[in-house]
N, C-alpha and C positions, 0 to 999 in steps of 0.2 A: 470698543472700537480700536483700542491700542493693540489688541491681539490681531486685528485685521492688518494694521500697518506693520507690525512685527513680522507676520507671516509674508506679507508682500515683500519686505526688504530681504528676508531670507530667500524667497523665490528668485529675486533678481540676482542675488549674490550666487545662488546655485547655478543660475543660467550662465553667469560670467565665468564661474569655475569650470563649467563644462564647455566653455568657449562658444556658447550659443548666444552670440551677441545680438542677433536679430530679435530673439525672444526677450532678452533683457531690455533692449531698446523699446520694444512695443509695450512692455509692462510699465516702464518709466513714463513713456509718452502718454499712455492712456491715463495714468494716475495724475500726471501734471495737468491734464485737461479738465479734471474734476473741479466743480465750482468751489470746493473747500478742501484744502490740504493743510494740516498742521505745519507750522513753520519748521519745526525740528525735522519732520518727515520730508518736507520740500527741500531742505538743505541737504539731507542725506541722498535724496533722489538725484539732485543736481551733481553731487559729488560722484555718485555712481555713474551718472551720464558722462561725466568728464573722463572716467576711466575707460570708457568704451573706445575701441579703435575708430579712427576716422577713415571713412571710405573715400577713395579717390582713384582716378584712372591709373595712376602709377602703381598703386597697390594691386589693383585688379590685373595689371599687366604682369606683375611679379608672381602672383599667386600660383599659376600653373607651371612655373619655370622650375624644372627638377634641379638644375644646377644651382639656381639661386637658393632653393630650399636647402640643398646640401650644404652650401656655403654658410648659410645662417645657422644651421644646426651645429656647425663646428665653430661658431663664433662665441661671443661673450653671452652672458645670461640674458641680456636684453634682446640680442639677436636670436637666441634660441627660443625665447618666448614668442617673438614675432613669427618664427618659422612654424611653431605649433599653432599659433593663431591662424596662419594661412592654411595649415593642414586641416583644421577643423571645418573649413569651407569646401574641402576637396573630397574626392573619392580616395580615401586614405590607402586603399589597397594598391594603388599605383606607386606608393612610396614605402612599401613594407621593408625593402632592404635598408633604407635610411632609418626607419623606425627601429628595426631590429638592432642595428648597430648602436643607436642612441640609448636604447634601454639597457644595454650591457656595458656601455662605456661612460655614460654621463654620471656625474655625482650630484646633479641637481634633482633631489628626490621629488620635490613638488612638481616640477615640469614633467618628469617621467610619469608621475601619477596622473597628471592631466592628460598626457598622451595616451595612457592606458584607458582613461575614461572615454576619450574620443573613439578608441578602437572598440570599446564596449558599445557605445552609442551606435556606431556604424556596423555592429555585429560582424566583425572580422572573424572568419572561420579558421584561419591559419594559426598554428601554434606559434607562440612567441615566447621569448625568454627575457627575464628581467633580473638584474643583480640588485639585491636589497640587503643592506647590512652585511655585505660580503657573502650572502647566500644566493644561489641560483634557483630561480623559480620559473618553471614552465607553466604556461597557461594558454587557454583558448578563449579570447574575449567574448565570443558569442555565448559561452556557457556561464558567464558571470553576470549577476544582476547589477542594475544601476545602483551605485553605492547609497543614494538617498532613498532607495526603495528597500534597502536591507532591513531585517528585523532589528539589528543592532542600532542602526541610525534612528529608526522610527521610535523604538522604545526609549532610547536615550533622550531624544527630542521631547517625548511626552513627559519624562521625569523632570527635565529642566523646566519645561513649561509649567507643570504643576507647582514646582517650588517657587518660581520667580514671576509668573505673569501678572499677579496682582500687586506684589510688593515692589518689583523693580524690573519693568519691561526693558529698560536700557541694558541692564545686566544680562537679561535673557538673550537679547540680540547678540551681545558679545560672546556669550557662551555657545550659542548656536553657530556663530562664525567659526569658533574653534572646533566645534564638532564637525562641521563640514570639511575643514582642512584635514582633520584626523581621519575621516572615513576615506578621503581621497588618498592620503598618504599610506593608508593601509592596503590599497589596491596592489596586486590583484586579489588579495585576501580581504576578508570583511570581519567586522566585529559580530559576535554571536549574541543572542538574547541574554545569555547568562553573564555576559560581561557588562551589561548596560548600567547597572547600578554603580559598579566601580568606575566605569568610564564617566558617568555623569558627575560623581563626586570629584573625580580627578580634574575634570574640566573646570568645575566651579572653584576648586582650590587654585588651579593655575591662573584663572582670570582674576580672582580676588587678590592673590599675592602679587600679580603683575600690576594691579591697581594700588599696591601698597596698603591694602586693607586686610592685613594679617589677622587683626582682632575679629573682624567679621567672620573670617574663615574659622577661627578657633571657636567662636560662639556656635557656628553652624555645626562644626564637628562634634562639639559637646552635646548639642541638642539632638543630633541624629545618631550619636554613639558610633562614630566612624573610626575604624582602625586604619591608620595611615599606611601600615605595611601592606595593605591590600590595594592601595591606589596605584595608578599608572603614572610613571614619570613622563611629563610632556615637555618637549623641546621644539618650539616652533621659531 
């Protein structure tokens, strides 16, 4: 049953990452209606619910305002995130000039990645350009698969699940959170199947060290005979 709840929480976080707030809201509401929900799951569901944007008439008035979206996208990080939240609910094709400028001028890699994800979801057919790590990348969103449907994501998720689902489902949830962030930050590129083992080991190392559990990582590394020079440096 823990596997069900772990997958549910991951699905909700994926929906939030894709700015699909209605789906996230429905998943949370439906689960909270169940006659029994473990306390630790209920707590996490309520925390995720609190992260969802609040709908109100003022917001709905702002959503379609091109000038307001433009101003927010040139504001601070919180305002930029709000603009991208609005864009997720709109026909994004009407805002491509703003999006094109943002993808080459902003240094907020996560927000740019979420914006690319929205363009993929809406199957934008125009060619766009993004600047990542100082490099220019041209891409057409409609030709890119949803990051959570990529072979790299699926295989890495499977590896982490096999390693952790029985021994530490909480650690599994944490590693899957990191995996989700990484596949979005990789956009418009994606991890390939051949990278999955290195990626999974790297994520586990990152999470365990962040938890100050270096010894557990060293034990795992010795057990699995992992060569750290083949791992990926993760900075989130």
